[in-house]
N, C-alpha and C positions, 0 to 999 in steps of 0.2 A: 334526730332524723338518721344520722350517721351511722349510727348503732344498730338503726332500725332492720336502717340496707345492708347490714354488714351483715344480720342477723341471718336476717334469706340469702343471702349470696353462697353463706356456708349451707342453708336450706338444701338450696340448688345446687352445688357443690357434691355435698354426699349423695343425695338420690342422684344426679344425674349418671356420678362414677361407680355407682353400683349399678342402675343401669348398661351402660358401656361393661362393667365389669361380664355382667349375666352376658351381652349382647357376644364379645369375646371371649368369654370360654372359654373353647377350644384354639385357638388361637395365640393367648396367651399361659396357653394351660396351666391351666388355672387348674388344682389334684378337690380343691376345699371349697366352701360358701363359707369361713372363715372373713376371708376381706371385706364379701359382700355381705353380710348377719355387720359387722363390726361399723361399715360404711351405712348402712340402712339402721339403724343400734344409733347413731350420730343424728346422720339426719331429720328420725324420731324425734328427738330432745330437743334435736334445734329445732323445732319444732316449733315444739312449746314452748322452747324461748322468744325466738323471733313473735310470735303469738301475742306472748304475754307482756312482750314488752310493746307493740306496736297498735294492742287494744286497747282502748279504755278501760275500765276494771270491770269493770259492769257484765263486758261482753266476751267476758273469754273466755268463759261454757261451752257459748254456745259456738264461735273460735273453733276450740275444738272437738267440740262435737262435729262443725260442717267438713274440718279438713280431716275427720273420720269417714266421714261419707262421700267426701272428695278421694282415700284410698281406697275405698269400697267400687265405689263405682270405678275408679284405678284396676284395680285388681281385674271387675268385672274384662276391664274393653283387656288387656294383655293377660290375659284367665293367670293371672301369679296370685300363691299363696301365699308368699310372705307380706307383701300390701294388705292383704285379708289382715292375717294378726294384727300389722301393724297398725290400720285399719280397727279395731278388739281394742286396741294397750291404748288409740288415743280417746275410744266411748268410759276402758275402768278409766284412767287418764282424770277424767272428766269427769265423772261418778268421785271420784272420791274429792278433785278440788269445788267441787257442788255439793256433799255432807259436808268437810272440813271449811270451806274457808266463803263461799257463797251462799250461807240459809244464815249466816248471821246477816251478816250484810242486803237481803234480795227484801225488796216487798212480797206481796206474799201471795199478786199476784205475776208474777214476774217468776216468781220460785213455782208456786203452779206449772206454768207452762213450760218451763223449762225441764220439772220433775214429767211433762204432757207428754213431750218432745222425748224425752226422758226411754222414755216406757214403748212410744211407736219406735224407735230405730231397733228396738231393742228385742221386741217382739217380730218387725220387720225381719233384722236378718234368723230371727229361732225359725218364723217358720223357708225365706228361703235355704236356710241352713239347711234343717229338715228336709225338703220336696229333694234339695241338692242330693245325702246323703240317701234317701229314697233311693233314686235316679238312679243315683250307683251302683247301692245295689244290688237293683232289681233295673238293669239296662231292658229285658225284654218289653217292657211298657213303656 
């Protein structure tokens, strides 16, 4: 459990530092987003590792999908596209894990449910982004 707490501490530190850097960008006179992006990438990586270590093996893909949904929600609330990209990266990581690792170990019902969940999430993201970009291109509507 100490390793799991340490993993989640790294996750929190990385994401909180990225938020503080964005929040205090003017005061810190940051000229580039590189430092913040590195913290976000570290947070993404550590979240994958922390969830991999924290949840039972059969729930890793679901936990990564849940993390993606939370990041989508967070990006919507704070209106920041970087968190949307992180959420999409979580979906990609979940899909890779599902196809390469989980498929050989899952029973059929769980496999079907996870694929349906991935399909619903992918379609929902597609619909939301399509509406968002259509509205952005045609602000009169």
